[in-house]
C-alpha positions as CSV (number, residue, x, y, z in Angstrom):
1,M,20.4,-22.2,-42.2
2,K,21.4,-19.0,-43.6
3,K,22.8,-16.1,-41.0
4,R,20.0,-13.8,-42.3
5,T,17.1,-16.1,-41.4
6,I,19.0,-16.8,-37.8
7,W,19.0,-12.9,-37.4
8,T,15.2,-12.5,-38.5
9,I,14.1,-15.2,-36.2
10,A,16.4,-13.9,-33.1
11,S,15.2,-10.3,-33.8
12,I,11.6,-11.4,-33.5
13,M,12.0,-13.2,-30.5
14,G,14.0,-10.5,-28.5
15,F,11.5,-8.0,-29.5
16,S,8.6,-10.2,-28.1
17,F,10.5,-10.7,-24.8
18,L,11.5,-7.3,-24.4
19,A,7.8,-5.9,-25.1
20,L,6.8,-8.7,-22.5
21,L,9.3,-7.7,-19.9
22,Y,8.2,-4.0,-20.6
23,L,4.5,-4.7,-20.0
24,Q,5.2,-6.4,-16.9
25,L,7.1,-3.8,-15.3
26,R,4.6,-1.2,-16.6
27,Y,2.0,-3.1,-14.9
28,I,4.0,-3.3,-11.7
29,Q,4.6,0.5,-12.0
30,E,0.8,1.0,-12.3
31,M,-0.2,-1.0,-9.3
32,V,2.2,0.7,-7.1
33,D,0.8,4.0,-8.2
34,M,-2.5,2.8,-7.6
35,K,-1.6,1.4,-4.1
36,K,0.4,4.7,-3.3
37,E,-2.8,6.8,-4.1
38,Q,-5.1,4.4,-2.2
39,F,-2.6,4.8,0.7
40,D,-2.5,8.7,0.6
41,E,-6.3,8.7,0.5
42,S,-6.7,6.6,3.4
43,V,-4.0,8.4,5.6
44,N,-5.6,11.6,4.9
45,R,-9.1,10.3,5.6
46,A,-7.8,9.0,9.1
47,L,-6.0,12.0,9.9
48,Y,-9.3,14.1,9.2
49,Q,-11.3,11.8,11.2
50,A,-8.9,11.8,14.0
51,S,-8.8,15.6,14.1
52,R,-12.7,15.8,14.1
53,N,-12.8,13.4,17.2
54,L,-10.3,15.6,19.1
55,E,-12.7,18.3,18.5
56,L,-15.7,16.3,19.5
57,N,-14.1,14.9,22.5
58,E,-13.0,18.9,23.5
59,T,-16.6,19.6,23.0
60,L,-17.9,16.9,25.0
61,R,-15.3,17.7,27.9
62,Y,-16.6,21.2,28.0
63,L,-20.3,20.3,27.8
64,E,-19.8,17.9,30.8
65,K,-18.1,20.4,32.7
66,D,-20.8,23.2,31.8
67,V,-23.5,20.7,32.7
68,N,-22.0,20.0,35.8
69,E,-21.6,23.8,36.9
70,T,-25.3,24.4,35.7
71,E,-26.8,21.8,37.5
72,R,-24.9,23.5,40.7
73,R,-26.3,26.8,39.9
74,S,-29.6,26.0,38.9
75,F,-32.5,26.1,41.6
76,K,-35.6,23.9,42.0
77,K,-38.8,24.9,43.9
78,D,-41.2,22.1,44.7
79,S,-44.8,22.2,45.3
80,I,-46.7,19.3,46.0
81,G,-50.8,19.3,45.9
82,T,-53.7,17.0,45.6
83,I,-56.2,17.4,42.9
84,S,-59.6,17.2,44.0
85,G,-61.8,15.7,41.3
86,K,-63.6,12.7,40.4
87,L,-60.6,10.5,40.5
88,D,-60.0,9.9,43.9
89,G,-56.1,8.9,44.8
90,S,-54.6,11.2,42.3
91,I,-51.7,13.2,43.2
92,Q,-49.9,15.9,41.3
93,Q,-46.2,17.0,41.9
94,S,-45.0,20.2,40.4
95,H,-41.3,20.9,39.9
96,Q,-39.9,24.2,38.5
97,Y,-36.5,24.4,37.0
98,S,-34.4,27.5,36.1
99,V,-31.1,27.9,34.1
100,I,-28.9,30.8,35.3
101,G,-26.0,32.0,33.4
102,K,-22.8,33.1,35.1
103,D,-24.0,37.0,34.7
104,G,-27.2,36.0,36.1
105,T,-29.3,35.8,32.9
106,I,-32.4,33.3,33.1
107,Y,-32.0,31.3,29.9
108,S,-34.9,29.1,30.8
109,S,-37.6,28.6,33.3
110,F,-40.2,26.0,33.2
111,E,-42.6,24.1,35.4
112,L,-42.6,20.2,35.0
113,K,-45.9,18.5,36.6
114,T,-46.4,14.8,36.8
115,I,-49.7,13.2,38.3
116,T,-49.4,9.8,39.8
117,T,-52.5,7.6,39.9
118,R,-53.2,4.5,42.0
119,P,-55.4,1.9,39.8
120,S,-56.3,-0.1,42.7
121,Q,-58.2,2.6,44.2
122,M,-60.3,3.4,40.9
123,P,-63.5,2.0,39.9
124,K,-63.4,-0.5,37.4
125,A,-66.0,1.3,35.3
126,M,-63.8,4.4,35.2
127,I,-60.7,2.6,34.0
128,L,-62.8,1.6,30.8
129,H,-64.3,5.2,30.5
130,T,-62.3,7.4,27.7
131,D,-62.7,11.3,28.0
132,K,-61.4,13.1,24.9
133,N,-60.8,16.1,26.6
134,S,-58.6,14.5,29.4
135,F,-56.3,13.1,26.5
136,S,-56.2,16.3,24.6
137,E,-54.9,18.0,28.0
138,A,-52.6,15.5,28.4
139,A,-51.1,15.4,24.9
140,K,-50.5,19.4,25.3
141,S,-49.1,18.9,28.5
142,M,-46.4,16.5,26.9
143,Q,-45.6,18.8,24.1
144,Q,-45.1,21.8,26.7
145,I,-42.8,19.3,28.6
146,V,-40.7,18.5,25.5
147,K,-40.8,22.1,24.5
148,N,-39.5,23.1,27.9
149,R,-36.7,20.3,27.8
150,Y,-35.9,21.5,24.3
151,V,-35.4,25.1,25.7
152,Y,-33.1,23.9,28.4
153,Q,-30.7,21.9,26.5
154,K,-30.6,24.7,24.1
155,A,-29.6,26.9,26.5
156,L,-27.0,24.4,27.9
157,L,-25.4,24.2,24.5
158,D,-25.6,27.8,23.7
159,E,-23.4,28.2,27.0
160,V,-21.0,25.5,26.2
161,V,-20.5,27.0,22.5
162,Y,-19.8,30.4,24.2
163,S,-17.3,28.8,26.7
164,I,-15.4,27.1,23.7
165,L,-15.2,30.2,21.6
166,Y,-13.9,32.5,24.3
167,S,-12.1,30.3,26.6
168,A,-11.0,27.1,24.9
169,S,-9.0,28.6,21.9
170,E,-6.8,30.5,24.8
171,K,-5.5,27.4,26.0
172,P,-2.1,26.1,24.7
173,L,-2.1,22.9,22.5
174,K,-0.5,20.9,25.4
175,E,-3.5,21.5,27.6
176,R,-6.3,21.0,24.9
177,I,-5.0,17.9,23.3
178,N,-4.8,14.5,25.2
179,F,-2.1,12.9,23.0
180,K,-2.6,9.6,24.3
181,L,-6.1,9.6,23.0
182,L,-4.9,11.2,19.9
183,D,-2.6,8.4,19.2
184,Q,-5.3,5.7,20.1
185,D,-7.5,7.7,17.5
186,L,-4.9,7.6,14.8
187,K,-4.5,3.9,15.4
188,A,-8.0,2.9,15.2
189,E,-9.0,5.2,12.5
190,L,-5.6,4.0,10.3
191,M,-6.9,0.2,10.9
192,N,-10.6,1.3,10.0
193,N,-9.0,2.3,6.7
194,G,-7.0,-0.8,6.2
195,I,-3.6,0.6,7.2
196,N,-1.9,-1.6,10.1
197,I,1.6,-0.5,10.1
198,T,4.2,1.2,12.3
199,Y,3.6,5.0,12.3
200,H,5.5,8.1,14.1
201,F,3.7,11.2,14.7
202,T,4.2,14.9,15.8
203,V,2.0,17.8,17.0
204,S,3.1,21.2,16.3
205,T,2.1,24.7,16.0
206,Q,1.3,26.7,12.9
207,D,4.7,28.6,13.4
208,G,6.6,25.2,13.2
209,R,7.0,24.9,17.1
210,E,7.0,21.3,18.2
211,V,4.4,20.6,20.8
212,Y,4.8,16.7,21.2
213,R,6.8,13.9,19.8
214,C,5.7,10.1,20.1
215,P,8.1,8.3,22.6
216,D,9.5,5.6,19.5
217,Y,9.7,8.6,16.8
218,T,12.5,7.6,14.2
219,D,13.3,9.9,11.0
220,E,13.2,6.9,8.8
221,G,10.4,7.6,6.1
222,E,10.2,11.2,6.8
223,E,10.3,12.2,3.2
224,F,6.8,10.7,3.1
225,T,5.0,13.1,5.6
226,Y,1.2,13.5,6.1
227,S,-0.1,16.3,7.8
228,Q,-3.5,17.6,9.3
229,V,-4.5,20.9,10.8
230,L,-6.2,20.4,14.3
231,F,-8.8,23.1,15.3
232,R,-9.2,24.4,11.9
233,N,-12.0,26.6,12.9
234,D,-10.0,28.5,15.4
235,P,-7.6,31.8,14.7
236,Q,-4.8,30.9,12.5
237,S,-2.3,31.5,15.5
238,K,-4.3,28.9,17.6
239,M,-4.3,26.2,15.3
240,G,-2.2,23.2,15.4
241,V,-0.8,20.6,13.1
242,V,-0.1,16.7,13.4
243,R,2.5,15.1,11.0
244,I,2.6,11.6,10.5
245,H,5.1,9.3,8.6
246,F,5.6,5.5,8.1
247,P,8.7,3.7,8.0
248,D,7.6,0.6,6.5
249,M,5.4,2.5,3.8
250,G,7.7,1.2,1.0
251,S,7.2,-2.3,1.9
252,Y,3.9,-1.9,2.7
253,I,3.1,-0.6,-0.7
254,Y,5.2,-3.0,-2.8
255,S,3.9,-6.1,-0.9
256,S,0.8,-5.8,-3.2
257,V,3.0,-6.6,-6.2
258,R,5.3,-9.3,-4.8
259,F,3.2,-12.0,-6.7
260,M,4.5,-10.2,-10.2
261,I,8.2,-10.7,-8.9
262,P,8.7,-14.6,-9.9
263,S,6.9,-13.7,-13.2
264,V,9.4,-11.1,-14.1
265,A,12.3,-13.3,-12.9
266,F,11.3,-16.0,-15.2
267,T,11.0,-13.7,-18.0
268,M,14.5,-12.4,-17.3
269,V,15.7,-15.9,-17.3
270,L,14.0,-16.7,-20.4
271,L,15.5,-13.8,-22.0
272,I,19.0,-14.4,-21.0
273,T,18.6,-18.0,-22.2
274,F,17.5,-17.0,-25.5
275,I,20.4,-14.5,-25.9
276,F,22.8,-17.4,-24.8
277,T,21.2,-19.8,-27.3
278,I,21.4,-17.2,-30.2
279,V,25.0,-16.7,-29.2
280,V,25.7,-20.7,-29.2
281,I,23.9,-20.8,-32.6
282,F,26.0,-18.2,-34.2
283,R,29.4,-19.8,-32.4
284,Q,28.2,-23.3,-33.7
285,K,27.8,-21.8,-37.2
286,R,31.1,-20.2,-37.2
287,Y,32.9,-23.6,-35.9
288,T,30.9,-25.5,-38.9
289,E,32.5,-23.0,-41.3
290,I,35.9,-23.3,-40.1
291,K,35.5,-27.0,-40.0
292,N,34.3,-27.3,-43.7
293,D,37.0,-25.1,-44.7
294,F,39.6,-27.2,-42.8
295,I,38.1,-30.3,-44.3
296,N,38.3,-28.4,-47.9
297,N,42.0,-27.9,-47.2
298,M,42.8,-31.1,-45.7
299,T,41.2,-32.7,-48.8
300,H,43.6,-30.8,-50.8
301,E,46.7,-31.7,-48.8
302,L,45.6,-35.5,-48.8
303,K,45.7,-35.4,-52.4
304,T,49.1,-34.2,-53.0
305,P,50.9,-37.2,-51.1
306,I,48.6,-39.8,-52.5
307,A,49.4,-38.3,-56.2
308,S,53.1,-38.2,-55.4
309,I,53.1,-41.9,-54.1
310,S,51.0,-43.1,-56.8
311,L,53.5,-41.2,-59.5
312,A,56.4,-42.9,-57.9
313,A,54.7,-46.3,-57.8
314,Q,53.6,-46.1,-61.5
315,M,57.5,-45.5,-62.1
316,M,58.8,-48.1,-60.3
317,N,56.4,-50.7,-62.0
318,D,56.8,-49.3,-65.6
319,E,59.3,-51.5,-67.2
320,S,60.0,-49.1,-70.0
321,V,61.7,-46.6,-67.8
322,T,65.4,-47.6,-67.0
323,K,66.0,-48.0,-63.3
324,S,69.3,-47.1,-62.1
325,P,70.1,-47.6,-58.2
326,A,70.0,-44.0,-57.6
327,M,66.6,-43.4,-59.2
328,T,65.0,-46.6,-57.4
329,K,66.6,-44.8,-54.3
330,H,65.1,-41.4,-55.1
331,L,61.6,-43.1,-55.9
332,G,61.7,-44.9,-52.4
333,K,62.6,-41.8,-50.5
334,V,59.7,-40.0,-52.3
335,I,57.3,-42.7,-51.5
336,N,58.6,-42.7,-47.8
337,D,58.3,-39.1,-47.3
338,E,55.0,-38.8,-48.8
339,S,53.6,-41.6,-46.6
340,K,54.9,-39.6,-43.4
341,R,53.3,-36.5,-44.6
342,L,50.1,-38.4,-45.3
343,R,50.3,-40.1,-41.8
344,F,51.0,-36.5,-40.1
345,L,47.7,-35.4,-42.1
346,V,45.7,-38.2,-40.7
347,E,47.0,-37.6,-37.3
348,K,45.8,-34.2,-37.6
349,V,42.3,-35.2,-38.8
350,L,42.2,-37.3,-35.5
351,Q,43.4,-34.8,-33.2
352,M,40.7,-32.5,-34.6
353,S,38.2,-35.0,-33.9
354,M,39.4,-35.5,-30.4
355,F,39.2,-32.0,-29.9
356,D,35.4,-31.7,-30.8
357,R,34.8,-34.6,-28.1
358,K,36.8,-32.6,-25.8
359,K,38.9,-35.9,-25.0
360,A,42.7,-36.2,-24.5
């Protein structure tokens, strides 16, 4: 095979292997980038939800606190009477409720009426009787009760909002944040978003003063840090910032492309094997050329002693040539020398053959 043909085949195969390896590496890189984007989105979503849960928990604490205080401040007037009418045994109970603020303002005041009836004391005929006016009055009474309850609950919520706006933001972050509960929320939200690896987090103020650091905090993986503002609706100076990083983020991201590593490894092995094969082919071609040159030279070298021996033998057998003792001795010496030379060349060929077989 010509060298040019070998080079053409080697170039095509080498380009194919390199293109395949490039496509595999590019696919791995795209998968890593996609996994990184998904990881970033999941972490940011988890941080946002955790910060929202923190605000909701604070609101819930203030709501419970305010409800307890309001119940202690509220007063109740009870008046119990009996309705006189056709339905004997009916009892009306009237309860009046009022909600008073800290400054003495009455937010709501309503009266709750309930009617208790003993069916066993009613005539059966009256149970089957329907009175549209009674149903209409009962429906209006229920609507009024729901409306009064709505006003009552709204007054409570207004007071809670007032308390949060004017008192909650004045407290330091250490008192506003339950760090253990925040850690639990972060872990739960991360797991809900498919992230179940070790993380470390800190809480600091907007000006960078650190308020809290998790007990097992390490700096490993700190170059990839995610942050989320806490109490983002508060004044700028009262906001907090939670920062979180993952020491094992690299292994987590590359775990999705581990199945591609054997493919890349086998492609590299095939490429190295192909290169080695091409090198061996060119080396064998070179050895073949050297061997052919050696055979050509050896053939020429073998012809010379054979011709000399043949010429000396013809002179000794030619009767027309006068053979003196000196000439006979000279011809014998020529035949002997050329025979030695021929034997040497034959041994050289045999040595070359044993060298090719790698045997001593």
